[in-house]
Biopython code that builds the backbone (N, CA, C, O; Angstrom):
import numpy as np
from Bio.PDB.StructureBuilder import StructureBuilder

atoms = [
    (1, "MET", "N", (-26.560, -109.166, 108.088)),
    (1, "MET", "CA", (-27.789, -109.728, 107.567)),
    (1, "MET", "C", (-28.575, -108.670, 106.789)),
    (1, "MET", "O", (-29.116, -108.934, 105.716)),
    (2, "ARG", "N", (-28.620, -107.475, 107.361)),
    (2, "ARG", "CA", (-29.367, -106.395, 106.727)),
    (2, "ARG", "C", (-28.764, -106.057, 105.353)),
    (2, "ARG", "O", (-29.500, -105.818, 104.395)),
    (3, "ALA", "N", (-27.444, -106.037, 105.260)),
    (3, "ALA", "CA", (-26.768, -105.743, 103.993)),
    (3, "ALA", "C", (-27.079, -106.826, 102.956)),
    (3, "ALA", "O", (-27.219, -106.539, 101.767)),
    (4, "LEU", "N", (-27.183, -108.057, 103.418)),
    (4, "LEU", "CA", (-27.503, -109.154, 102.518)),
    (4, "LEU", "C", (-28.911, -109.011, 101.954)),
    (4, "LEU", "O", (-29.137, -109.279, 100.773)),
    (5, "LEU", "N", (-29.858, -108.593, 102.786)),
    (5, "LEU", "CA", (-31.227, -108.385, 102.321)),
    (5, "LEU", "C", (-31.310, -107.235, 101.321)),
    (5, "LEU", "O", (-32.042, -107.319, 100.334)),
    (6, "ILE", "N", (-30.567, -106.170, 101.573)),
    (6, "ILE", "CA", (-30.561, -105.023, 100.655)),
    (6, "ILE", "C", (-29.948, -105.444, 99.318)),
    (6, "ILE", "O", (-30.467, -105.100, 98.256)),
    (7, "ALA", "N", (-28.848, -106.185, 99.379)),
    (7, "ALA", "CA", (-28.211, -106.651, 98.146)),
    (7, "ALA", "C", (-29.142, -107.569, 97.360)),
    (7, "ALA", "O", (-29.208, -107.483, 96.134)),
    (8, "ALA", "N", (-29.855, -108.441, 98.055)),
    (8, "ALA", "CA", (-30.790, -109.339, 97.380)),
    (8, "ALA", "C", (-31.923, -108.554, 96.724)),
    (8, "ALA", "O", (-32.345, -108.882, 95.615)),
    (9, "ALA", "N", (-32.413, -107.524, 97.402)),
    (9, "ALA", "CA", (-33.490, -106.708, 96.840)),
    (9, "ALA", "C", (-33.009, -105.958, 95.593)),
    (9, "ALA", "O", (-33.736, -105.876, 94.603)),
    (10, "LEU", "N", (-31.799, -105.416, 95.635)),
    (10, "LEU", "CA", (-31.255, -104.715, 94.468)),
    (10, "LEU", "C", (-31.005, -105.673, 93.312)),
    (10, "LEU", "O", (-31.251, -105.332, 92.155)),
    (11, "PHE", "N", (-30.521, -106.858, 93.618)),
    (11, "PHE", "CA", (-30.285, -107.854, 92.583)),
    (11, "PHE", "C", (-31.585, -108.270, 91.910)),
    (11, "PHE", "O", (-31.617, -108.466, 90.696)),
    (12, "ALA", "N", (-32.652, -108.406, 92.681)),
    (12, "ALA", "CA", (-33.950, -108.794, 92.133)),
    (12, "ALA", "C", (-34.544, -107.683, 91.273)),
    (12, "ALA", "O", (-35.266, -107.961, 90.315)),
    (13, "ALA", "N", (-34.249, -106.434, 91.605)),
    (13, "ALA", "CA", (-34.807, -105.304, 90.860)),
    (13, "ALA", "C", (-33.990, -104.966, 89.628)),
    (13, "ALA", "O", (-34.480, -104.242, 88.761)),
    (14, "ALA", "N", (-32.773, -105.456, 89.515)),
    (14, "ALA", "CA", (-31.890, -105.102, 88.410)),
    (14, "ALA", "C", (-32.485, -105.392, 87.038)),
    (14, "ALA", "O", (-32.350, -104.542, 86.158)),
    (15, "PRO", "N", (-33.136, -106.531, 86.790)),
    (15, "PRO", "CA", (-33.688, -106.769, 85.447)),
    (15, "PRO", "C", (-34.717, -105.719, 85.030)),
    (15, "PRO", "O", (-34.818, -105.396, 83.847)),
    (16, "ALA", "N", (-35.466, -105.194, 85.966)),
    (16, "ALA", "CA", (-36.460, -104.175, 85.629)),
    (16, "ALA", "C", (-35.789, -102.905, 85.132)),
    (16, "ALA", "O", (-36.307, -102.235, 84.240)),
    (17, "PHE", "N", (-34.641, -102.573, 85.705)),
    (17, "PHE", "CA", (-33.923, -101.385, 85.271)),
    (17, "PHE", "C", (-33.190, -101.628, 83.960)),
    (17, "PHE", "O", (-33.041, -100.700, 83.165)),
    (18, "ALA", "N", (-32.735, -102.830, 83.719)),
    (18, "ALA", "CA", (-31.949, -103.149, 82.534)),
    (18, "ALA", "C", (-32.786, -103.362, 81.287)),
    (18, "ALA", "O", (-32.240, -103.344, 80.184)),
    (19, "GLN", "N", (-34.085, -103.562, 81.418)),
    (19, "GLN", "CA", (-34.913, -103.894, 80.276)),
    (19, "GLN", "C", (-35.509, -102.650, 79.616)),
    (19, "GLN", "O", (-36.728, -102.504, 79.528)),
    (20, "THR", "N", (-34.644, -101.773, 79.160)),
    (20, "THR", "CA", (-35.120, -100.628, 78.395)),
    (20, "THR", "C", (-35.099, -101.028, 76.937)),
    (20, "THR", "O", (-34.076, -101.496, 76.435)),
    (21, "SER", "N", (-36.192, -100.853, 76.263)),
    (21, "SER", "CA", (-36.256, -101.271, 74.871)),
    (21, "SER", "C", (-35.763, -100.150, 73.966)),
    (21, "SER", "O", (-35.974, -98.969, 74.243)),
    (22, "ALA", "N", (-35.116, -100.533, 72.900)),
    (22, "ALA", "CA", (-34.646, -99.574, 71.919)),
    (22, "ALA", "C", (-35.837, -99.057, 71.125)),
    (22, "ALA", "O", (-36.811, -99.781, 70.921)),
    (23, "PRO", "N", (-35.762, -97.803, 70.676)),
    (23, "PRO", "CA", (-36.852, -97.284, 69.845)),
    (23, "PRO", "C", (-37.049, -98.146, 68.605)),
    (23, "PRO", "O", (-36.102, -98.738, 68.087)),
    (24, "ALA", "N", (-38.260, -98.205, 68.148)),
    (24, "ALA", "CA", (-38.623, -99.071, 67.024)),
    (24, "ALA", "C", (-38.000, -98.602, 65.713)),
    (24, "ALA", "O", (-37.964, -97.409, 65.411)),
    (25, "THR", "N", (-37.514, -99.566, 64.949)),
    (25, "THR", "CA", (-37.039, -99.339, 63.594)),
    (25, "THR", "C", (-37.771, -100.344, 62.717)),
    (25, "THR", "O", (-37.584, -101.553, 62.849)),
    (26, "SER", "N", (-38.605, -99.830, 61.819)),
    (26, "SER", "CA", (-39.407, -100.740, 61.007)),
    (26, "SER", "C", (-39.779, -100.079, 59.683)),
    (26, "SER", "O", (-39.713, -98.861, 59.516)),
    (27, "ALA", "N", (-40.172, -100.940, 58.757)),
    (27, "ALA", "CA", (-40.638, -100.486, 57.449)),
    (27, "ALA", "C", (-41.674, -101.468, 56.941)),
    (27, "ALA", "O", (-41.593, -102.667, 57.208)),
    (28, "VAL", "N", (-42.643, -100.956, 56.211)),
    (28, "VAL", "CA", (-43.583, -101.803, 55.491)),
    (28, "VAL", "C", (-43.319, -101.553, 54.017)),
    (28, "VAL", "O", (-43.451, -100.432, 53.526)),
    (29, "LEU", "N", (-42.946, -102.612, 53.324)),
    (29, "LEU", "CA", (-42.606, -102.488, 51.907)),
    (29, "LEU", "C", (-43.858, -102.424, 51.059)),
    (29, "LEU", "O", (-44.846, -103.097, 51.353)),
    (30, "ALA", "N", (-43.824, -101.618, 50.007)),
    (30, "ALA", "CA", (-44.956, -101.516, 49.085)),
    (30, "ALA", "C", (-45.103, -102.793, 48.272)),
    (30, "ALA", "O", (-46.211, -103.140, 47.862)),
    (31, "ASP", "N", (-43.998, -103.499, 48.034)),
    (31, "ASP", "CA", (-44.013, -104.732, 47.253)),
    (31, "ASP", "C", (-43.336, -105.833, 48.063)),
    (31, "ASP", "O", (-42.109, -105.870, 48.154)),
    (32, "ALA", "N", (-44.120, -106.724, 48.649)),
    (32, "ALA", "CA", (-43.577, -107.792, 49.495)),
    (32, "ALA", "C", (-42.629, -108.707, 48.718)),
    (32, "ALA", "O", (-41.772, -109.352, 49.322)),
    (33, "ALA", "N", (-42.764, -108.777, 47.408)),
    (33, "ALA", "CA", (-41.886, -109.626, 46.606)),
    (33, "ALA", "C", (-40.445, -109.135, 46.632)),
    (33, "ALA", "O", (-39.527, -109.904, 46.350)),
    (34, "ARG", "N", (-40.234, -107.869, 46.966)),
    (34, "ARG", "CA", (-38.883, -107.306, 47.024)),
    (34, "ARG", "C", (-38.205, -107.550, 48.363)),
    (34, "ARG", "O", (-37.022, -107.247, 48.519)),
    (35, "ALA", "N", (-38.939, -108.094, 49.335)),
    (35, "ALA", "CA", (-38.377, -108.338, 50.665)),
    (35, "ALA", "C", (-37.262, -109.376, 50.576)),
    (35, "ALA", "O", (-37.414, -110.388, 49.890)),
    (36, "PRO", "N", (-36.157, -109.140, 51.254)),
    (36, "PRO", "CA", (-35.067, -110.113, 51.212)),
    (36, "PRO", "C", (-35.437, -111.381, 51.977)),
    (36, "PRO", "O", (-36.175, -111.329, 52.961)),
    (37, "ALA", "N", (-34.923, -112.514, 51.519)),
    (37, "ALA", "CA", (-35.204, -113.798, 52.171)),
    (37, "ALA", "C", (-34.380, -113.981, 53.434)),
    (37, "ALA", "O", (-34.776, -114.735, 54.323)),
    (38, "SER", "N", (-33.238, -113.305, 53.529)),
    (38, "SER", "CA", (-32.393, -113.431, 54.706)),
    (38, "SER", "C", (-32.111, -112.038, 55.262)),
    (38, "SER", "O", (-32.507, -111.027, 54.684)),
    (39, "ARG", "N", (-31.427, -112.013, 56.382)),
    (39, "ARG", "CA", (-31.141, -110.710, 56.998)),
    (39, "ARG", "C", (-30.252, -109.891, 56.079)),
    (39, "ARG", "O", (-29.412, -110.430, 55.358)),
    (40, "THR", "N", (-30.448, -108.597, 56.114)),
    (40, "THR", "CA", (-29.695, -107.678, 55.277)),
    (40, "THR", "C", (-29.188, -106.551, 56.160)),
    (40, "THR", "O", (-29.944, -106.007, 56.965)),
    (41, "ILE", "N", (-27.934, -106.199, 56.021)),
    (41, "ILE", "CA", (-27.356, -105.123, 56.825)),
    (41, "ILE", "C", (-27.242, -103.876, 55.975)),
    (41, "ILE", "O", (-26.631, -103.884, 54.906)),
    (42, "ILE", "N", (-27.846, -102.795, 56.471)),
    (42, "ILE", "CA", (-27.795, -101.498, 55.802)),
    (42, "ILE", "C", (-27.344, -100.473, 56.832)),
    (42, "ILE", "O", (-28.029, -100.262, 57.833)),
    (43, "ASP", "N", (-26.207, -99.837, 56.603)),
    (43, "ASP", "CA", (-25.643, -98.850, 57.526)),
    (43, "ASP", "C", (-25.581, -99.359, 58.960)),
    (43, "ASP", "O", (-25.869, -98.616, 59.898)),
    (44, "GLY", "N", (-25.214, -100.600, 59.129)),
    (44, "GLY", "CA", (-25.066, -101.176, 60.458)),
    (44, "GLY", "C", (-26.340, -101.720, 61.071)),
    (44, "GLY", "O", (-26.288, -102.373, 62.113)),
    (45, "ALA", "N", (-27.486, -101.468, 60.452)),
    (45, "ALA", "CA", (-28.768, -101.984, 60.952)),
    (45, "ALA", "C", (-29.030, -103.340, 60.300)),
    (45, "ALA", "O", (-28.897, -103.491, 59.085)),
    (46, "THR", "N", (-29.401, -104.313, 61.109)),
    (46, "THR", "CA", (-29.708, -105.645, 60.606)),
    (46, "THR", "C", (-31.206, -105.745, 60.371)),
    (46, "THR", "O", (-31.990, -105.767, 61.320)),
    (47, "TRP", "N", (-31.599, -105.804, 59.116)),
    (47, "TRP", "CA", (-33.005, -105.850, 58.723)),
    (47, "TRP", "C", (-33.444, -107.288, 58.504)),
    (47, "TRP", "O", (-32.731, -108.080, 57.887)),
    (48, "ARG", "N", (-34.631, -107.618, 59.017)),
    (48, "ARG", "CA", (-35.271, -108.921, 58.789)),
    (48, "ARG", "C", (-36.708, -108.647, 58.364)),
    (48, "ARG", "O", (-37.389, -107.802, 58.944)),
    (49, "CYS", "N", (-37.155, -109.366, 57.355)),
    (49, "CYS", "CA", (-38.505, -109.143, 56.838)),
    (49, "CYS", "C", (-39.343, -110.405, 56.957)),
    (49, "CYS", "O", (-38.860, -111.523, 56.785)),
    (50, "ASP", "N", (-40.608, -110.185, 57.256)),
    (50, "ASP", "CA", (-41.615, -111.245, 57.260)),
    (50, "ASP", "C", (-42.718, -110.750, 56.339)),
    (50, "ASP", "O", (-43.592, -109.984, 56.745)),
    (51, "GLY", "N", (-42.661, -111.198, 55.095)),
    (51, "GLY", "CA", (-43.569, -110.631, 54.097)),
    (51, "GLY", "C", (-43.138, -109.205, 53.820)),
    (51, "GLY", "O", (-41.955, -108.941, 53.603)),
    (52, "ALA", "N", (-44.080, -108.293, 53.827)),
    (52, "ALA", "CA", (-43.776, -106.887, 53.567)),
    (52, "ALA", "C", (-43.347, -106.137, 54.818)),
    (52, "ALA", "O", (-42.871, -105.006, 54.719)),
    (53, "SER", "N", (-43.502, -106.734, 55.988)),
    (53, "SER", "CA", (-43.177, -106.090, 57.255)),
    (53, "SER", "C", (-41.736, -106.385, 57.647)),
    (53, "SER", "O", (-41.355, -107.542, 57.822)),
    (54, "CYS", "N", (-40.937, -105.330, 57.783)),
    (54, "CYS", "CA", (-39.522, -105.480, 58.108)),
    (54, "CYS", "C", (-39.193, -104.733, 59.392)),
    (54, "CYS", "O", (-39.745, -103.666, 59.656)),
    (55, "THR", "N", (-38.296, -105.296, 60.184)),
    (55, "THR", "CA", (-37.816, -104.655, 61.402)),
    (55, "THR", "C", (-36.301, -104.711, 61.409)),
    (55, "THR", "O", (-35.692, -105.551, 60.746)),
    (56, "ALA", "N", (-35.699, -103.803, 62.169)),
    (56, "ALA", "CA", (-34.242, -103.755, 62.233)),
    (56, "ALA", "C", (-33.774, -103.518, 63.656)),
    (56, "ALA", "O", (-34.489, -102.955, 64.485)),
    (57, "THR", "N", (-32.563, -103.961, 63.912)),
    (57, "THR", "CA", (-31.888, -103.678, 65.166)),
    (57, "THR", "C", (-30.544, -103.058, 64.844)),
    (57, "THR", "O", (-29.945, -103.341, 63.807)),
    (58, "GLY", "N", (-30.081, -102.214, 65.742)),
    (58, "GLY", "CA", (-28.786, -101.568, 65.552)),
    (58, "GLY", "C", (-28.871, -100.461, 64.526)),
    (58, "GLY", "O", (-29.950, -99.947, 64.232)),
    (59, "GLY", "N", (-27.739, -100.107, 63.995)),
    (59, "GLY", "CA", (-27.689, -99.075, 62.965)),
    (59, "GLY", "C", (-26.941, -97.843, 63.416)),
    (59, "GLY", "O", (-26.817, -97.568, 64.610)),
    (60, "THR", "N", (-26.449, -97.112, 62.448)),
    (60, "THR", "CA", (-25.709, -95.893, 62.729)),
    (60, "THR", "C", (-26.658, -94.771, 63.099)),
    (60, "THR", "O", (-27.855, -94.825, 62.816)),
    (61, "SER", "N", (-26.106, -93.767, 63.730)),
    (61, "SER", "CA", (-26.899, -92.595, 64.087)),
    (61, "SER", "C", (-27.000, -91.704, 62.851)),
    (61, "SER", "O", (-26.001, -91.160, 62.378)),
    (62, "GLN", "N", (-28.209, -91.565, 62.341)),
    (62, "GLN", "CA", (-28.441, -90.766, 61.145)),
    (62, "GLN", "C", (-29.902, -90.329, 61.121)),
    (62, "GLN", "O", (-30.727, -90.908, 61.828)),
    (63, "PRO", "N", (-30.229, -89.333, 60.333)),
    (63, "PRO", "CA", (-31.625, -88.929, 60.221)),
    (63, "PRO", "C", (-32.477, -90.061, 59.635)),
    (63, "PRO", "O", (-32.008, -90.828, 58.795)),
    (64, "ALA", "N", (-33.703, -90.153, 60.076)),
    (64, "ALA", "CA", (-34.611, -91.199, 59.598)),
    (64, "ALA", "C", (-34.837, -91.082, 58.096)),
    (64, "ALA", "O", (-35.010, -92.098, 57.422)),
    (65, "THR", "N", (-34.838, -89.876, 57.563)),
    (65, "THR", "CA", (-35.058, -89.702, 56.126)),
    (65, "THR", "C", (-33.920, -90.317, 55.315)),
    (65, "THR", "O", (-34.162, -90.891, 54.254)),
    (66, "ARG", "N", (-32.689, -90.207, 55.797)),
    (66, "ARG", "CA", (-31.558, -90.828, 55.098)),
    (66, "ARG", "C", (-31.638, -92.345, 55.211)),
    (66, "ARG", "O", (-31.408, -93.058, 54.234)),
    (67, "ALA", "N", (-31.958, -92.833, 56.389)),
    (67, "ALA", "CA", (-32.087, -94.288, 56.569)),
    (67, "ALA", "C", (-33.169, -94.833, 55.644)),
    (67, "ALA", "O", (-33.017, -95.917, 55.082)),
    (68, "CYS", "N", (-34.254, -94.091, 55.486)),
    (68, "CYS", "CA", (-35.337, -94.511, 54.599)),
    (68, "CYS", "C", (-34.845, -94.614, 53.160)),
    (68, "CYS", "O", (-35.115, -95.605, 52.483)),
    (69, "ARG", "N", (-34.132, -93.608, 52.694)),
    (69, "ARG", "CA", (-33.612, -93.639, 51.319)),
    (69, "ARG", "C", (-32.695, -94.835, 51.092)),
    (69, "ARG", "O", (-32.718, -95.440, 50.020)),
    (70, "ARG", "N", (-31.888, -95.178, 52.092)),
    (70, "ARG", "CA", (-30.984, -96.317, 51.966)),
    (70, "ARG", "C", (-31.764, -97.632, 51.896)),
    (70, "ARG", "O", (-31.387, -98.537, 51.152)),
    (71, "VAL", "N", (-32.849, -97.740, 52.667)),
    (71, "VAL", "CA", (-33.680, -98.951, 52.633)),
    (71, "VAL", "C", (-34.416, -99.042, 51.304)),
    (71, "VAL", "O", (-34.487, -100.119, 50.714)),
    (72, "VAL", "N", (-34.958, -97.943, 50.829)),
    (72, "VAL", "CA", (-35.668, -97.929, 49.546)),
    (72, "VAL", "C", (-34.727, -98.320, 48.412)),
    (72, "VAL", "O", (-35.137, -99.016, 47.483)),
    (73, "ALA", "N", (-33.482, -97.885, 48.475)),
    (73, "ALA", "CA", (-32.517, -98.236, 47.433)),
    (73, "ALA", "C", (-32.289, -99.747, 47.368)),
    (73, "ALA", "O", (-32.006, -100.283, 46.296)),
    (74, "ARG", "N", (-32.407, -100.431, 48.495)),
    (74, "ARG", "CA", (-32.170, -101.891, 48.533)),
    (74, "ARG", "C", (-33.440, -102.718, 48.380)),
    (74, "ARG", "O", (-33.427, -103.758, 47.721)),
    (75, "PHE", "N", (-34.552, -102.258, 48.992)),
    (75, "PHE", "CA", (-35.775, -103.065, 49.059)),
    (75, "PHE", "C", (-36.911, -102.553, 48.181)),
    (75, "PHE", "O", (-37.892, -103.270, 47.983)),
    (76, "GLY", "N", (-36.813, -101.356, 47.655)),
    (76, "GLY", "CA", (-37.915, -100.772, 46.896)),
    (76, "GLY", "C", (-38.767, -99.873, 47.780)),
    (76, "GLY", "O", (-38.453, -99.667, 48.953)),
    (77, "ALA", "N", (-39.827, -99.347, 47.225)),
    (77, "ALA", "CA", (-40.688, -98.366, 47.893)),
    (77, "ALA", "C", (-41.246, -98.901, 49.215)),
    (77, "ALA", "O", (-41.461, -100.101, 49.387)),
    (78, "VAL", "N", (-41.475, -97.954, 50.150)),
    (78, "VAL", "CA", (-42.062, -98.288, 51.445)),
    (78, "VAL", "C", (-43.383, -97.552, 51.600)),
    (78, "VAL", "O", (-43.575, -96.483, 51.020)),
    (79, "SER", "N", (-44.291, -98.121, 52.380)),
    (79, "SER", "CA", (-45.553, -97.439, 52.663)),
    (79, "SER", "C", (-45.560, -96.859, 54.065)),
    (79, "SER", "O", (-46.383, -95.993, 54.365)),
    (80, "SER", "N", (-44.658, -97.317, 54.938)),
    (80, "SER", "CA", (-44.444, -96.696, 56.246)),
    (80, "SER", "C", (-43.002, -96.943, 56.643)),
    (80, "SER", "O", (-42.381, -97.910, 56.202)),
    (81, "PHE", "N", (-42.460, -96.038, 57.500)),
    (81, "PHE", "CA", (-41.067, -96.157, 57.898)),
    (81, "PHE", "C", (-40.847, -95.446, 59.219)),
    (81, "PHE", "O", (-41.309, -94.323, 59.417)),
    (82, "SER", "N", (-40.140, -96.110, 60.119)),
    (82, "SER", "CA", (-39.691, -95.469, 61.364)),
    (82, "SER", "C", (-38.264, -95.917, 61.621)),
    (82, "SER", "O", (-37.906, -97.069, 61.376)),
    (83, "TYR", "N", (-37.451, -94.987, 62.120)),
    (83, "TYR", "CA", (-36.056, -95.287, 62.394)),
    (83, "TYR", "C", (-35.709, -94.798, 63.784)),
    (83, "TYR", "O", (-35.702, -93.597, 64.058)),
    (84, "LYS", "N", (-35.421, -95.753, 64.658)),
    (84, "LYS", "CA", (-35.058, -95.466, 66.047)),
    (84, "LYS", "C", (-36.095, -94.562, 66.709)),
    (84, "LYS", "O", (-35.753, -93.623, 67.428)),
    (85, "GLY", "N", (-37.355, -94.859, 66.456)),
    (85, "GLY", "CA", (-38.454, -94.142, 67.090)),
    (85, "GLY", "C", (-38.960, -92.930, 66.334)),
    (85, "GLY", "O", (-39.993, -92.370, 66.701)),
    (86, "ASP", "N", (-38.270, -92.514, 65.300)),
    (86, "ASP", "CA", (-38.680, -91.348, 64.500)),
    (86, "ASP", "C", (-39.551, -91.842, 63.342)),
    (86, "ASP", "O", (-39.042, -92.442, 62.395)),
    (87, "VAL", "N", (-40.851, -91.591, 63.415)),
    (87, "VAL", "CA", (-41.809, -92.060, 62.407)),
    (87, "VAL", "C", (-41.933, -91.009, 61.311)),
    (87, "VAL", "O", (-42.176, -89.835, 61.592)),
    (88, "LEU", "N", (-41.765, -91.434, 60.063)),
    (88, "LEU", "CA", (-41.862, -90.500, 58.944)),
    (88, "LEU", "C", (-43.313, -90.217, 58.587)),
    (88, "LEU", "O", (-44.167, -91.100, 58.676)),
    (89, "SER", "N", (-43.586, -88.983, 58.185)),
    (89, "SER", "CA", (-44.919, -88.580, 57.744)),
    (89, "SER", "C", (-45.141, -89.061, 56.316)),
    (89, "SER", "O", (-44.214, -89.532, 55.657)),
    (90, "ALA", "N", (-46.383, -88.937, 55.843)),
    (90, "ALA", "CA", (-46.713, -89.321, 54.476)),
    (90, "ALA", "C", (-45.891, -88.534, 53.453)),
    (90, "ALA", "O", (-45.459, -89.086, 52.442)),
    (91, "GLU", "N", (-45.678, -87.238, 53.722)),
    (91, "GLU", "CA", (-44.885, -86.408, 52.815)),
    (91, "GLU", "C", (-43.428, -86.875, 52.790)),
    (91, "GLU", "O", (-42.809, -86.927, 51.727)),
    (92, "GLN", "N", (-42.883, -87.216, 53.961)),
    (92, "GLN", "CA", (-41.508, -87.682, 54.024)),
    (92, "GLN", "C", (-41.342, -89.036, 53.332)),
    (92, "GLN", "O", (-40.320, -89.284, 52.691)),
    (93, "ILE", "N", (-42.334, -89.902, 53.458)),
    (93, "ILE", "CA", (-42.281, -91.203, 52.778)),
    (93, "ILE", "C", (-42.343, -91.020, 51.267)),
    (93, "ILE", "O", (-41.628, -91.697, 50.529)),
    (94, "ALA", "N", (-43.198, -90.105, 50.802)),
    (94, "ALA", "CA", (-43.270, -89.826, 49.363)),
    (94, "ALA", "C", (-41.928, -89.334, 48.833)),
    (94, "ALA", "O", (-41.494, -89.742, 47.755)),
    (95, "ALA", "N", (-41.276, -88.460, 49.588)),
    (95, "ALA", "CA", (-39.958, -87.957, 49.178)),
    (95, "ALA", "C", (-38.919, -89.075, 49.221)),
    (95, "ALA", "O", (-38.037, -89.139, 48.364)),
    (96, "CYS", "N", (-39.021, -89.935, 50.195)),
    (96, "CYS", "CA", (-38.093, -91.068, 50.323)),
    (96, "CYS", "C", (-38.228, -92.008, 49.139)),
    (96, "CYS", "O", (-37.222, -92.494, 48.621)),
    (97, "ASN", "N", (-39.449, -92.273, 48.703)),
    (97, "ASN", "CA", (-39.701, -93.189, 47.588)),
    (97, "ASN", "C", (-39.350, -92.596, 46.229)),
    (97, "ASN", "O", (-39.182, -93.331, 45.256)),
    (98, "ALA", "N", (-39.239, -91.265, 46.159)),
    (98, "ALA", "CA", (-38.985, -90.595, 44.868)),
    (98, "ALA", "C", (-37.592, -90.857, 44.344)),
    (98, "ALA", "O", (-37.231, -90.364, 43.275)),
]
sb = StructureBuilder()
sb.init_structure("model")
sb.init_model(0)
sb.init_chain("A")
sb.init_seg("    ")
for serial, (resi, resn, name, xyz) in enumerate(atoms, 1):
    if name == "N":
        sb.init_residue(resn, " ", resi, " ")
    sb.init_atom(name, np.array(xyz, "f"), 0.0, 1.0, " ", f" {name:<3s}", serial, name[0])
structure = sb.get_structure()
């Protein structure tokens, strides 16, 4: 009986341990008109946009600055960018947009 109670307690706690969120990957486009109407895959990351605000899931392991350049090449200039939790500074965004 005791083993059954312990197993039930561990089973109930499992979702709390499993719900680790992935670091944020997002971009705000300078021109919302350039946002794709459907999902777009760039380097394995699936990007979805709602107006100028875009978010992504997945993606290859790479520096955020490279990921930014790849997104800018497809969507146009960005005003903010983060890749897997790494938020780019204003200077890095300017270089990315160049």
